[in-house]
PDBQT receptor file of N, H, CA, C and O in Angstrom, charges set to zero:
ATOM      1  N   MET A   1      92.481 108.342 122.294  1.00  0.00    +0.000 N 
ATOM      2  CA  MET A   1      92.864 106.955 122.154  1.00  0.00    +0.000 C 
ATOM      3  C   MET A   1      94.368 106.889 121.959  1.00  0.00    +0.000 C 
ATOM      4  O   MET A   1      94.925 107.616 121.136  1.00  0.00    +0.000 OA
ATOM      5  N   SER A   2      95.012 106.036 122.700  1.00  0.00    +0.000 N 
ATOM      6  H   SER A   2      94.560 105.446 123.368  1.00  0.00    +0.000 HD
ATOM      7  CA  SER A   2      96.461 105.874 122.581  1.00  0.00    +0.000 C 
ATOM      8  C   SER A   2      96.756 104.495 122.023  1.00  0.00    +0.000 C 
ATOM      9  O   SER A   2      96.244 103.488 122.512  1.00  0.00    +0.000 OA
ATOM     10  N   MET A   3      97.584 104.465 120.999  1.00  0.00    +0.000 N 
ATOM     11  H   MET A   3      97.999 105.283 120.602  1.00  0.00    +0.000 HD
ATOM     12  CA  MET A   3      97.941 103.183 120.374  1.00  0.00    +0.000 C 
ATOM     13  C   MET A   3      99.448 103.005 120.429  1.00  0.00    +0.000 C 
ATOM     14  O   MET A   3     100.193 103.984 120.395  1.00  0.00    +0.000 OA
ATOM     15  N   SER A   4      99.894 101.778 120.512  1.00  0.00    +0.000 N 
ATOM     16  H   SER A   4      99.288 100.982 120.539  1.00  0.00    +0.000 HD
ATOM     17  CA  SER A   4     101.319 101.489 120.471  1.00  0.00    +0.000 C 
ATOM     18  C   SER A   4     101.812 101.584 119.041  1.00  0.00    +0.000 C 
ATOM     19  O   SER A   4     101.022 101.755 118.113  1.00  0.00    +0.000 OA
ATOM     20  N   GLN A   5     103.101 101.475 118.870  1.00  0.00    +0.000 N 
ATOM     21  H   GLN A   5     103.743 101.336 119.624  1.00  0.00    +0.000 HD
ATOM     22  CA  GLN A   5     103.681 101.499 117.536  1.00  0.00    +0.000 C 
ATOM     23  C   GLN A   5     103.463 100.182 116.788  1.00  0.00    +0.000 C 
ATOM     24  O   GLN A   5     103.577 100.137 115.563  1.00  0.00    +0.000 OA
ATOM     25  N   GLU A   6     103.155  99.123 117.513  1.00  0.00    +0.000 N 
ATOM     26  H   GLU A   6     103.063  99.159 118.508  1.00  0.00    +0.000 HD
ATOM     27  CA  GLU A   6     102.888  97.846 116.855  1.00  0.00    +0.000 C 
ATOM     28  C   GLU A   6     101.566  97.938 116.114  1.00  0.00    +0.000 C 
ATOM     29  O   GLU A   6     100.577  98.406 116.679  1.00  0.00    +0.000 OA
ATOM     30  N   PRO A   7     101.525  97.502 114.857  1.00  0.00    +0.000 N 
ATOM     31  CA  PRO A   7     100.267  97.544 114.101  1.00  0.00    +0.000 C 
ATOM     32  C   PRO A   7      99.201  96.657 114.746  1.00  0.00    +0.000 C 
ATOM     33  O   PRO A   7      99.498  95.589 115.282  1.00  0.00    +0.000 OA
ATOM     34  N   VAL A   8      97.966  97.121 114.680  1.00  0.00    +0.000 N 
ATOM     35  H   VAL A   8      97.725  97.988 114.244  1.00  0.00    +0.000 HD
ATOM     36  CA  VAL A   8      96.831  96.368 115.213  1.00  0.00    +0.000 C 
ATOM     37  C   VAL A   8      95.714  96.342 114.167  1.00  0.00    +0.000 C 
ATOM     38  O   VAL A   8      95.739  97.085 113.187  1.00  0.00    +0.000 OA
ATOM     39  N   ASP A   9      94.759  95.486 114.398  1.00  0.00    +0.000 N 
ATOM     40  H   ASP A   9      94.738  94.882 115.195  1.00  0.00    +0.000 HD
ATOM     41  CA  ASP A   9      93.560  95.396 113.545  1.00  0.00    +0.000 C 
ATOM     42  C   ASP A   9      93.913  95.172 112.071  1.00  0.00    +0.000 C 
ATOM     43  O   ASP A   9      93.412  95.883 111.200  1.00  0.00    +0.000 OA
ATOM     44  N   TRP A  10      94.764  94.195 111.793  1.00  0.00    +0.000 N 
ATOM     45  H   TRP A  10      95.170  93.618 112.501  1.00  0.00    +0.000 HD
ATOM     46  CA  TRP A  10      95.130  93.895 110.406  1.00  0.00    +0.000 C 
ATOM     47  C   TRP A  10      93.885  93.533 109.618  1.00  0.00    +0.000 C 
ATOM     48  O   TRP A  10      93.037  92.782 110.100  1.00  0.00    +0.000 OA
ATOM     49  N   ARG A  11      93.769  94.069 108.393  1.00  0.00    +0.000 N 
ATOM     50  H   ARG A  11      94.458  94.679 108.001  1.00  0.00    +0.000 HD
ATOM     51  CA  ARG A  11      92.612  93.802 107.539  1.00  0.00    +0.000 C 
ATOM     52  C   ARG A  11      93.062  93.558 106.108  1.00  0.00    +0.000 C 
ATOM     53  O   ARG A  11      94.029  94.148 105.626  1.00  0.00    +0.000 OA
ATOM     54  N   LYS A  12      92.335  92.676 105.450  1.00  0.00    +0.000 N 
ATOM     55  H   LYS A  12      91.549  92.197 105.842  1.00  0.00    +0.000 HD
ATOM     56  CA  LYS A  12      92.541  92.413 104.023  1.00  0.00    +0.000 C 
ATOM     57  C   LYS A  12      91.263  92.831 103.312  1.00  0.00    +0.000 C 
ATOM     58  O   LYS A  12      90.170  92.670 103.856  1.00  0.00    +0.000 OA
ATOM     59  N   SER A  13      91.384  93.356 102.126  1.00  0.00    +0.000 N 
ATOM     60  H   SER A  13      92.271  93.487 101.684  1.00  0.00    +0.000 HD
ATOM     61  CA  SER A  13      90.212  93.805 101.376  1.00  0.00    +0.000 C 
ATOM     62  C   SER A  13      89.220  92.665 101.198  1.00  0.00    +0.000 C 
ATOM     63  O   SER A  13      89.609  91.534 100.907  1.00  0.00    +0.000 OA
ATOM     64  N   SER A  14      87.953  92.962 101.372  1.00  0.00    +0.000 N 
ATOM     65  H   SER A  14      87.637  93.881 101.608  1.00  0.00    +0.000 HD
ATOM     66  CA  SER A  14      86.917  91.949 101.147  1.00  0.00    +0.000 C 
ATOM     67  C   SER A  14      86.845  91.555  99.676  1.00  0.00    +0.000 C 
ATOM     68  O   SER A  14      86.356  90.474  99.347  1.00  0.00    +0.000 OA
ATOM     69  N   ARG A  15      87.324  92.415  98.798  1.00  0.00    +0.000 N 
ATOM     70  H   ARG A  15      87.722  93.293  99.065  1.00  0.00    +0.000 HD
ATOM     71  CA  ARG A  15      87.325  92.099  97.364  1.00  0.00    +0.000 C 
ATOM     72  C   ARG A  15      88.403  91.094  96.986  1.00  0.00    +0.000 C 
ATOM     73  O   ARG A  15      88.402  90.576  95.869  1.00  0.00    +0.000 OA
ATOM     74  N   SER A  16      89.313  90.815  97.895  1.00  0.00    +0.000 N 
ATOM     75  H   SER A  16      89.314  91.236  98.802  1.00  0.00    +0.000 HD
ATOM     76  CA  SER A  16      90.409  89.900  97.572  1.00  0.00    +0.000 C 
ATOM     77  C   SER A  16      90.236  88.546  98.242  1.00  0.00    +0.000 C 
ATOM     78  O   SER A  16      91.209  87.806  98.388  1.00  0.00    +0.000 OA
ATOM     79  N   SER A  17      89.035  88.213  98.648  1.00  0.00    +0.000 N 
ATOM     80  H   SER A  17      88.245  88.815  98.529  1.00  0.00    +0.000 HD
ATOM     81  CA  SER A  17      88.793  86.983  99.408  1.00  0.00    +0.000 C 
ATOM     82  C   SER A  17      89.207  85.716  98.664  1.00  0.00    +0.000 C 
ATOM     83  O   SER A  17      89.592  84.738  99.304  1.00  0.00    +0.000 OA
ATOM     84  N   THR A  18      89.140  85.705  97.344  1.00  0.00    +0.000 N 
ATOM     85  H   THR A  18      88.826  86.500  96.824  1.00  0.00    +0.000 HD
ATOM     86  CA  THR A  18      89.523  84.508  96.588  1.00  0.00    +0.000 C 
ATOM     87  C   THR A  18      90.925  84.615  96.002  1.00  0.00    +0.000 C 
ATOM     88  O   THR A  18      91.383  83.694  95.325  1.00  0.00    +0.000 OA
ATOM     89  N   GLN A  19      91.600  85.707  96.248  1.00  0.00    +0.000 N 
ATOM     90  H   GLN A  19      91.228  86.455  96.798  1.00  0.00    +0.000 HD
ATOM     91  CA  GLN A  19      92.946  85.917  95.712  1.00  0.00    +0.000 C 
ATOM     92  C   GLN A  19      93.999  85.487  96.730  1.00  0.00    +0.000 C 
ATOM     93  O   GLN A  19      93.761  85.540  97.936  1.00  0.00    +0.000 OA
ATOM     94  N   THR A  20      95.159  85.062  96.241  1.00  0.00    +0.000 N 
ATOM     95  H   THR A  20      95.352  85.019  95.261  1.00  0.00    +0.000 HD
ATOM     96  CA  THR A  20      96.246  84.713  97.148  1.00  0.00    +0.000 C 
ATOM     97  C   THR A  20      97.326  85.781  97.184  1.00  0.00    +0.000 C 
ATOM     98  O   THR A  20      98.161  85.773  98.089  1.00  0.00    +0.000 OA
ATOM     99  N   ASN A  21      97.334  86.691  96.232  1.00  0.00    +0.000 N 
ATOM    100  H   ASN A  21      96.656  86.697  95.497  1.00  0.00    +0.000 HD
ATOM    101  CA  ASN A  21      98.328  87.768  96.201  1.00  0.00    +0.000 C 
ATOM    102  C   ASN A  21      97.717  89.024  96.784  1.00  0.00    +0.000 C 
ATOM    103  O   ASN A  21      97.235  89.889  96.053  1.00  0.00    +0.000 OA
ATOM    104  N   CYS A  22      97.738  89.120  98.103  1.00  0.00    +0.000 N 
ATOM    105  H   CYS A  22      98.129  88.417  98.697  1.00  0.00    +0.000 HD
ATOM    106  CA  CYS A  22      97.068  90.229  98.769  1.00  0.00    +0.000 C 
ATOM    107  C   CYS A  22      97.992  90.876  99.791  1.00  0.00    +0.000 C 
ATOM    108  O   CYS A  22      98.998  90.301 100.206  1.00  0.00    +0.000 OA
ATOM    109  N   VAL A  23      97.625  92.065 100.174  1.00  0.00    +0.000 N 
ATOM    110  H   VAL A  23      96.808  92.532  99.836  1.00  0.00    +0.000 HD
ATOM    111  CA  VAL A  23      98.297  92.732 101.279  1.00  0.00    +0.000 C 
ATOM    112  C   VAL A  23      97.277  92.972 102.375  1.00  0.00    +0.000 C 
ATOM    113  O   VAL A  23      96.072  93.004 102.127  1.00  0.00    +0.000 OA
ATOM    114  N   GLU A  24      97.773  93.139 103.579  1.00  0.00    +0.000 N 
ATOM    115  H   GLU A  24      98.753  93.113 103.780  1.00  0.00    +0.000 HD
ATOM    116  CA  GLU A  24      96.936  93.477 104.716  1.00  0.00    +0.000 C 
ATOM    117  C   GLU A  24      97.398  94.828 105.238  1.00  0.00    +0.000 C 
ATOM    118  O   GLU A  24      98.575  95.174 105.141  1.00  0.00    +0.000 OA
ATOM    119  N   VAL A  25      96.466  95.582 105.788  1.00  0.00    +0.000 N 
ATOM    120  H   VAL A  25      95.510  95.300 105.866  1.00  0.00    +0.000 HD
ATOM    121  CA  VAL A  25      96.771  96.892 106.344  1.00  0.00    +0.000 C 
ATOM    122  C   VAL A  25      96.410  96.888 107.817  1.00  0.00    +0.000 C 
ATOM    123  O   VAL A  25      95.329  96.444 108.203  1.00  0.00    +0.000 OA
ATOM    124  N   GLY A  26      97.321  97.384 108.631  1.00  0.00    +0.000 N 
ATOM    125  H   GLY A  26      98.199  97.745 108.318  1.00  0.00    +0.000 HD
ATOM    126  CA  GLY A  26      97.076  97.508 110.066  1.00  0.00    +0.000 C 
ATOM    127  C   GLY A  26      97.221  98.965 110.489  1.00  0.00    +0.000 C 
ATOM    128  O   GLY A  26      97.865  99.759 109.804  1.00  0.00    +0.000 OA
ATOM    129  N   ARG A  27      96.621  99.305 111.613  1.00  0.00    +0.000 N 
ATOM    130  H   ARG A  27      96.097  98.660 112.170  1.00  0.00    +0.000 HD
ATOM    131  CA  ARG A  27      96.710 100.673 112.129  1.00  0.00    +0.000 C 
ATOM    132  C   ARG A  27      97.898 100.795 113.081  1.00  0.00    +0.000 C 
ATOM    133  O   ARG A  27      98.203  99.866 113.829  1.00  0.00    +0.000 OA
ATOM    134  N   THR A  28      98.564 101.950 113.044  1.00  0.00    +0.000 N 
ATOM    135  H   THR A  28      98.316 102.704 112.436  1.00  0.00    +0.000 HD
ATOM    136  CA  THR A  28      99.590 102.296 114.021  1.00  0.00    +0.000 C 
ATOM    137  C   THR A  28      99.232 103.645 114.620  1.00  0.00    +0.000 C 
ATOM    138  O   THR A  28      98.321 104.318 114.138  1.00  0.00    +0.000 OA
ATOM    139  N   ALA A  29      99.929 104.036 115.650  1.00  0.00    +0.000 N 
ATOM    140  H   ALA A  29     100.669 103.489 116.041  1.00  0.00    +0.000 HD
ATOM    141  CA  ALA A  29      99.676 105.326 116.281  1.00  0.00    +0.000 C 
ATOM    142  C   ALA A  29      99.940 106.468 115.316  1.00  0.00    +0.000 C 
ATOM    143  O   ALA A  29      99.299 107.516 115.402  1.00  0.00    +0.000 OA
ATOM    144  N   ASP A  30     100.880 106.275 114.394  1.00  0.00    +0.000 N 
ATOM    145  H   ASP A  30     101.401 105.424 114.324  1.00  0.00    +0.000 HD
ATOM    146  CA  ASP A  30     101.270 107.347 113.475  1.00  0.00    +0.000 C 
ATOM    147  C   ASP A  30     100.715 107.205 112.069  1.00  0.00    +0.000 C 
ATOM    148  O   ASP A  30     100.921 108.099 111.248  1.00  0.00    +0.000 OA
ATOM    149  N   GLY A  31     100.009 106.104 111.752  1.00  0.00    +0.000 N 
ATOM    150  H   GLY A  31      99.841 105.378 112.419  1.00  0.00    +0.000 HD
ATOM    151  CA  GLY A  31      99.506 105.938 110.394  1.00  0.00    +0.000 C 
ATOM    152  C   GLY A  31      99.053 104.525 110.122  1.00  0.00    +0.000 C 
ATOM    153  O   GLY A  31      98.117 104.028 110.747  1.00  0.00    +0.000 OA
ATOM    154  N   ALA A  32      99.730 103.872 109.176  1.00  0.00    +0.000 N 
ATOM    155  H   ALA A  32     100.491 104.276 108.668  1.00  0.00    +0.000 HD
ATOM    156  CA  ALA A  32      99.323 102.529 108.752  1.00  0.00    +0.000 C 
ATOM    157  C   ALA A  32     100.554 101.655 108.533  1.00  0.00    +0.000 C 
ATOM    158  O   ALA A  32     101.665 102.149 108.343  1.00  0.00    +0.000 OA
ATOM    159  N   ALA A  33     100.328 100.353 108.565  1.00  0.00    +0.000 N 
ATOM    160  H   ALA A  33      99.425  99.952 108.719  1.00  0.00    +0.000 HD
ATOM    161  CA  ALA A  33     101.362  99.364 108.267  1.00  0.00    +0.000 C 
ATOM    162  C   ALA A  33     100.817  98.441 107.188  1.00  0.00    +0.000 C 
ATOM    163  O   ALA A  33      99.614  98.184 107.136  1.00  0.00    +0.000 OA
ATOM    164  N   VAL A  34     101.694  97.947 106.333  1.00  0.00    +0.000 N 
ATOM    165  H   VAL A  34     102.671  98.156 106.376  1.00  0.00    +0.000 HD
ATOM    166  CA  VAL A  34     101.293  97.075 105.230  1.00  0.00    +0.000 C 
ATOM    167  C   VAL A  34     102.188  95.842 105.244  1.00  0.00    +0.000 C 
ATOM    168  O   VAL A  34     103.403  95.949 105.413  1.00  0.00    +0.000 OA
ATOM    169  N   ARG A  35     101.573  94.656 105.062  1.00  0.00    +0.000 N 
ATOM    170  H   ARG A  35     100.587  94.569 104.924  1.00  0.00    +0.000 HD
ATOM    171  CA  ARG A  35     102.339  93.408 105.012  1.00  0.00    +0.000 C 
ATOM    172  C   ARG A  35     101.731  92.468 103.981  1.00  0.00    +0.000 C 
ATOM    173  O   ARG A  35     100.611  92.674 103.515  1.00  0.00    +0.000 OA
ATOM    174  N   ASP A  36     102.486  91.437 103.635  1.00  0.00    +0.000 N 
ATOM    175  H   ASP A  36     103.396  91.270 104.013  1.00  0.00    +0.000 HD
ATOM    176  CA  ASP A  36     102.050  90.405 102.694  1.00  0.00    +0.000 C 
ATOM    177  C   ASP A  36     101.146  89.422 103.441  1.00  0.00    +0.000 C 
ATOM    178  O   ASP A  36     101.555  88.852 104.452  1.00  0.00    +0.000 OA
ATOM    179  N   SER A  37      99.935  89.224 102.957  1.00  0.00    +0.000 N 
ATOM    180  H   SER A  37      99.602  89.687 102.136  1.00  0.00    +0.000 HD
ATOM    181  CA  SER A  37      99.007  88.337 103.663  1.00  0.00    +0.000 C 
ATOM    182  C   SER A  37      99.436  86.874 103.616  1.00  0.00    +0.000 C 
ATOM    183  O   SER A  37      99.042  86.090 104.479  1.00  0.00    +0.000 OA
ATOM    184  N   LYS A  38     100.237  86.495 102.622  1.00  0.00    +0.000 N 
ATOM    185  H   LYS A  38     100.558  87.132 101.921  1.00  0.00    +0.000 HD
ATOM    186  CA  LYS A  38     100.701  85.110 102.538  1.00  0.00    +0.000 C 
ATOM    187  C   LYS A  38     101.788  84.808 103.571  1.00  0.00    +0.000 C 
ATOM    188  O   LYS A  38     101.955  83.657 103.976  1.00  0.00    +0.000 OA
ATOM    189  N   ASP A  39     102.528  85.837 103.998  1.00  0.00    +0.000 N 
ATOM    190  H   ASP A  39     102.393  86.772 103.668  1.00  0.00    +0.000 HD
ATOM    191  CA  ASP A  39     103.625  85.639 104.943  1.00  0.00    +0.000 C 
ATOM    192  C   ASP A  39     103.662  86.787 105.946  1.00  0.00    +0.000 C 
ATOM    193  O   ASP A  39     104.562  87.625 105.891  1.00  0.00    +0.000 OA
ATOM    194  N   PRO A  40     102.706  86.834 106.851  1.00  0.00    +0.000 N 
ATOM    195  CA  PRO A  40     102.622  87.961 107.777  1.00  0.00    +0.000 C 
ATOM    196  C   PRO A  40     103.801  88.071 108.742  1.00  0.00    +0.000 C 
ATOM    197  O   PRO A  40     104.025  89.130 109.327  1.00  0.00    +0.000 OA
ATOM    198  N   THR A  41     104.549  86.993 108.911  1.00  0.00    +0.000 N 
ATOM    199  H   THR A  41     104.366  86.132 108.435  1.00  0.00    +0.000 HD
ATOM    200  CA  THR A  41     105.699  87.045 109.825  1.00  0.00    +0.000 C 
ATOM    201  C   THR A  41     106.943  87.610 109.156  1.00  0.00    +0.000 C 
ATOM    202  O   THR A  41     107.967  87.789 109.817  1.00  0.00    +0.000 OA
ATOM    203  N   ALA A  42     106.878  87.895 107.862  1.00  0.00    +0.000 N 
ATOM    204  H   ALA A  42     106.046  87.750 107.325  1.00  0.00    +0.000 HD
ATOM    205  CA  ALA A  42     108.047  88.403 107.134  1.00  0.00    +0.000 C 
ATOM    206  C   ALA A  42     108.321  89.875 107.423  1.00  0.00    +0.000 C 
ATOM    207  O   ALA A  42     109.371  90.392 107.043  1.00  0.00    +0.000 OA
ATOM    208  N   GLY A  43     107.404  90.548 108.082  1.00  0.00    +0.000 N 
ATOM    209  H   GLY A  43     106.551  90.128 108.391  1.00  0.00    +0.000 HD
ATOM    210  CA  GLY A  43     107.596  91.950 108.407  1.00  0.00    +0.000 C 
ATOM    211  C   GLY A  43     106.590  92.831 107.700  1.00  0.00    +0.000 C 
ATOM    212  O   GLY A  43     105.702  92.347 106.999  1.00  0.00    +0.000 OA
ATOM    213  N   TYR A  44     106.740  94.119 107.891  1.00  0.00    +0.000 N 
ATOM    214  H   TYR A  44     107.462  94.512 108.461  1.00  0.00    +0.000 HD
ATOM    215  CA  TYR A  44     105.808  95.089 107.331  1.00  0.00    +0.000 C 
ATOM    216  C   TYR A  44     106.524  96.421 107.174  1.00  0.00    +0.000 C 
ATOM    217  O   TYR A  44     107.591  96.639 107.747  1.00  0.00    +0.000 OA
ATOM    218  N   PHE A  45     105.920  97.309 106.387  1.00  0.00    +0.000 N 
ATOM    219  H   PHE A  45     105.053  97.131 105.922  1.00  0.00    +0.000 HD
ATOM    220  CA  PHE A  45     106.428  98.675 106.331  1.00  0.00    +0.000 C 
ATOM    221  C   PHE A  45     105.349  99.602 106.854  1.00  0.00    +0.000 C 
ATOM    222  O   PHE A  45     104.162  99.275 106.819  1.00  0.00    +0.000 OA
ATOM    223  N   THR A  46     105.768 100.757 107.336  1.00  0.00    +0.000 N 
ATOM    224  H   THR A  46     106.732 101.022 107.364  1.00  0.00    +0.000 HD
ATOM    225  CA  THR A  46     104.821 101.701 107.921  1.00  0.00    +0.000 C 
ATOM    226  C   THR A  46     104.828 103.018 107.158  1.00  0.00    +0.000 C 
ATOM    227  O   THR A  46     105.799 103.369 106.488  1.00  0.00    +0.000 OA
ATOM    228  N   THR A  47     103.727 103.728 107.277  1.00  0.00    +0.000 N 
ATOM    229  H   THR A  47     102.938 103.443 107.821  1.00  0.00    +0.000 HD
ATOM    230  CA  THR A  47     103.579 105.059 106.694  1.00  0.00    +0.000 C 
ATOM    231  C   THR A  47     102.989 105.984 107.741  1.00  0.00    +0.000 C 
ATOM    232  O   THR A  47     102.397 105.527 108.719  1.00  0.00    +0.000 OA
ATOM    233  N   THR A  48     103.147 107.267 107.540  1.00  0.00    +0.000 N 
ATOM    234  H   THR A  48     103.627 107.638 106.746  1.00  0.00    +0.000 HD
ATOM    235  CA  THR A  48     102.489 108.240 108.409  1.00  0.00    +0.000 C 
ATOM    236  C   THR A  48     101.043 108.398 107.954  1.00  0.00    +0.000 C 
ATOM    237  O   THR A  48     100.661 107.929 106.882  1.00  0.00    +0.000 OA
ATOM    238  N   HIS A  49     100.242 109.067 108.787  1.00  0.00    +0.000 N 
ATOM    239  H   HIS A  49     100.552 109.448 109.658  1.00  0.00    +0.000 HD
ATOM    240  CA  HIS A  49      98.854 109.341 108.386  1.00  0.00    +0.000 C 
ATOM    241  C   HIS A  49      98.831 110.108 107.064  1.00  0.00    +0.000 C 
ATOM    242  O   HIS A  49      98.052 109.786 106.167  1.00  0.00    +0.000 OA
ATOM    243  N   ARG A  50      99.674 111.106 106.952  1.00  0.00    +0.000 N 
ATOM    244  H   ARG A  50     100.307 111.367 107.681  1.00  0.00    +0.000 HD
ATOM    245  CA  ARG A  50      99.684 111.925 105.736  1.00  0.00    +0.000 C 
ATOM    246  C   ARG A  50     100.078 111.105 104.507  1.00  0.00    +0.000 C 
ATOM    247  O   ARG A  50      99.445 111.217 103.457  1.00  0.00    +0.000 OA
ATOM    248  N   GLN A  51     101.111 110.290 104.635  1.00  0.00    +0.000 N 
ATOM    249  H   GLN A  51     101.625 110.200 105.488  1.00  0.00    +0.000 HD
ATOM    250  CA  GLN A  51     101.519 109.442 103.505  1.00  0.00    +0.000 C 
ATOM    251  C   GLN A  51     100.400 108.488 103.097  1.00  0.00    +0.000 C 
ATOM    252  O   GLN A  51     100.152 108.294 101.907  1.00  0.00    +0.000 OA
ATOM    253  N   TRP A  52      99.731 107.897 104.070  1.00  0.00    +0.000 N 
ATOM    254  H   TRP A  52      99.933 108.055 105.037  1.00  0.00    +0.000 HD
ATOM    255  CA  TRP A  52      98.660 106.941 103.778  1.00  0.00    +0.000 C 
ATOM    256  C   TRP A  52      97.487 107.627 103.081  1.00  0.00    +0.000 C 
ATOM    257  O   TRP A  52      96.949 107.100 102.107  1.00  0.00    +0.000 OA
ATOM    258  N   ARG A  53      97.088 108.807 103.578  1.00  0.00    +0.000 N 
ATOM    259  H   ARG A  53      97.525 109.236 104.369  1.00  0.00    +0.000 HD
ATOM    260  CA  ARG A  53      95.997 109.550 102.935  1.00  0.00    +0.000 C 
ATOM    261  C   ARG A  53      96.360 109.929 101.503  1.00  0.00    +0.000 C 
ATOM    262  O   ARG A  53      95.518 109.842 100.609  1.00  0.00    +0.000 OA
ATOM    263  N   THR A  54      97.594 110.346 101.278  1.00  0.00    +0.000 N 
ATOM    264  H   THR A  54      98.278 110.417 102.004  1.00  0.00    +0.000 HD
ATOM    265  CA  THR A  54      98.043 110.709  99.931  1.00  0.00    +0.000 C 
ATOM    266  C   THR A  54      98.008 109.491  99.011  1.00  0.00    +0.000 C 
ATOM    267  O   THR A  54      97.581 109.592  97.861  1.00  0.00    +0.000 OA
ATOM    268  N   PHE A  55      98.451 108.351  99.509  1.00  0.00    +0.000 N 
ATOM    269  H   PHE A  55      98.798 108.268 100.443  1.00  0.00    +0.000 HD
ATOM    270  CA  PHE A  55      98.429 107.113  98.728  1.00  0.00    +0.000 C 
ATOM    271  C   PHE A  55      97.001 106.717  98.370  1.00  0.00    +0.000 C 
ATOM    272  O   PHE A  55      96.721 106.390  97.217  1.00  0.00    +0.000 OA
ATOM    273  N   LEU A  56      96.100 106.743  99.341  1.00  0.00    +0.000 N 
ATOM    274  H   LEU A  56      96.328 107.009 100.278  1.00  0.00    +0.000 HD
ATOM    275  CA  LEU A  56      94.707 106.378  99.077  1.00  0.00    +0.000 C 
ATOM    276  C   LEU A  56      94.051 107.337  98.090  1.00  0.00    +0.000 C 
ATOM    277  O   LEU A  56      93.286 106.914  97.223  1.00  0.00    +0.000 OA
ATOM    278  N   ARG A  57      94.348 108.610  98.220  1.00  0.00    +0.000 N 
ATOM    279  H   ARG A  57      94.970 108.953  98.924  1.00  0.00    +0.000 HD
ATOM    280  CA  ARG A  57      93.802 109.600  97.289  1.00  0.00    +0.000 C 
ATOM    281  C   ARG A  57      94.285 109.292  95.865  1.00  0.00    +0.000 C 
ATOM    282  O   ARG A  57      93.505 109.370  94.916  1.00  0.00    +0.000 OA
ATOM    283  N   ALA A  58      95.551 108.947  95.717  1.00  0.00    +0.000 N 
ATOM    284  H   ALA A  58      96.185 108.884  96.487  1.00  0.00    +0.000 HD
ATOM    285  CA  ALA A  58      96.096 108.616  94.403  1.00  0.00    +0.000 C 
ATOM    286  C   ALA A  58      95.422 107.372  93.834  1.00  0.00    +0.000 C 
ATOM    287  O   ALA A  58      95.135 107.325  92.638  1.00  0.00    +0.000 OA
ATOM    288  N   LEU A  59      95.166 106.366  94.667  1.00  0.00    +0.000 N 
ATOM    289  H   LEU A  59      95.400 106.404  95.638  1.00  0.00    +0.000 HD
ATOM    290  CA  LEU A  59      94.457 105.163  94.196  1.00  0.00    +0.000 C 
ATOM    291  C   LEU A  59      93.055 105.507  93.714  1.00  0.00    +0.000 C 
ATOM    292  O   LEU A  59      92.622 105.049  92.656  1.00  0.00    +0.000 OA
ATOM    293  N   LYS A  60      92.360 106.304  94.488  1.00  0.00    +0.000 N 
ATOM    294  H   LYS A  60      92.712 106.676  95.347  1.00  0.00    +0.000 HD
ATOM    295  CA  LYS A  60      90.972 106.633  94.172  1.00  0.00    +0.000 C 
ATOM    296  C   LYS A  60      90.832 107.493  92.923  1.00  0.00    +0.000 C 
ATOM    297  O   LYS A  60      89.769 107.511  92.302  1.00  0.00    +0.000 OA
ATOM    298  N   THR A  61      91.879 108.197  92.551  1.00  0.00    +0.000 N 
ATOM    299  H   THR A  61      92.742 108.183  93.056  1.00  0.00    +0.000 HD
ATOM    300  CA  THR A  61      91.833 109.058  91.359  1.00  0.00    +0.000 C 
ATOM    301  C   THR A  61      92.566 108.426  90.179  1.00  0.00    +0.000 C 
ATOM    302  O   THR A  61      92.917 109.109  89.217  1.00  0.00    +0.000 OA
ATOM    303  N   ASP A  62      92.796 107.104  90.263  1.00  0.00    +0.000 N 
ATOM    304  H   ASP A  62      92.512 106.549  91.045  1.00  0.00    +0.000 HD
ATOM    305  CA  ASP A  62      93.441 106.351  89.173  1.00  0.00    +0.000 C 
ATOM    306  C   ASP A  62      94.813 106.907  88.802  1.00  0.00    +0.000 C 
ATOM    307  O   ASP A  62      95.204 106.848  87.636  1.00  0.00    +0.000 OA
ATOM    308  N   HIS A  63      95.528 107.431  89.749  1.00  0.00    +0.000 N 
ATOM    309  H   HIS A  63      95.210 107.478  90.696  1.00  0.00    +0.000 HD
ATOM    310  CA  HIS A  63      96.854 107.995  89.504  1.00  0.00    +0.000 C 
ATOM    311  C   HIS A  63      97.829 106.951  88.957  1.00  0.00    +0.000 C 
ATOM    312  O   HIS A  63      98.743 107.296  88.208  1.00  0.00    +0.000 OA
ATOM    313  N   PHE A  64      97.646 105.695  89.319  1.00  0.00    +0.000 N 
ATOM    314  H   PHE A  64      96.904 105.415  89.928  1.00  0.00    +0.000 HD
ATOM    315  CA  PHE A  64      98.598 104.638  88.948  1.00  0.00    +0.000 C 
ATOM    316  C   PHE A  64      98.228 103.903  87.668  1.00  0.00    +0.000 C 
ATOM    317  O   PHE A  64      98.938 102.978  87.273  1.00  0.00    +0.000 OA
ATOM    318  N   ASP A  65      97.148 104.283  87.014  1.00  0.00    +0.000 N 
ATOM    319  H   ASP A  65      96.572 105.034  87.335  1.00  0.00    +0.000 HD
ATOM    320  CA  ASP A  65      96.755 103.621  85.761  1.00  0.00    +0.000 C 
ATOM    321  C   ASP A  65      97.560 104.131  84.594  1.00  0.00    +0.000 C 
ATOM    322  O   ASP A  65      97.361 103.685  83.464  1.00  0.00    +0.000 OA
TER     323      ASP A  65
């Protein structure tokens, strides 16, 4: 599968459906992109696959608590 550098398939957590302070995550060819769901035209930042996996692992192990 070949993907462009532009993020695709933006998603917001289903747990944040009633919240207004949310982020959305999109897929890129090299990893993931993150943007503010309230202002999606303001831009986004990107991460590599490795950076994204490391971040998710840290979230799942309560590294930020």
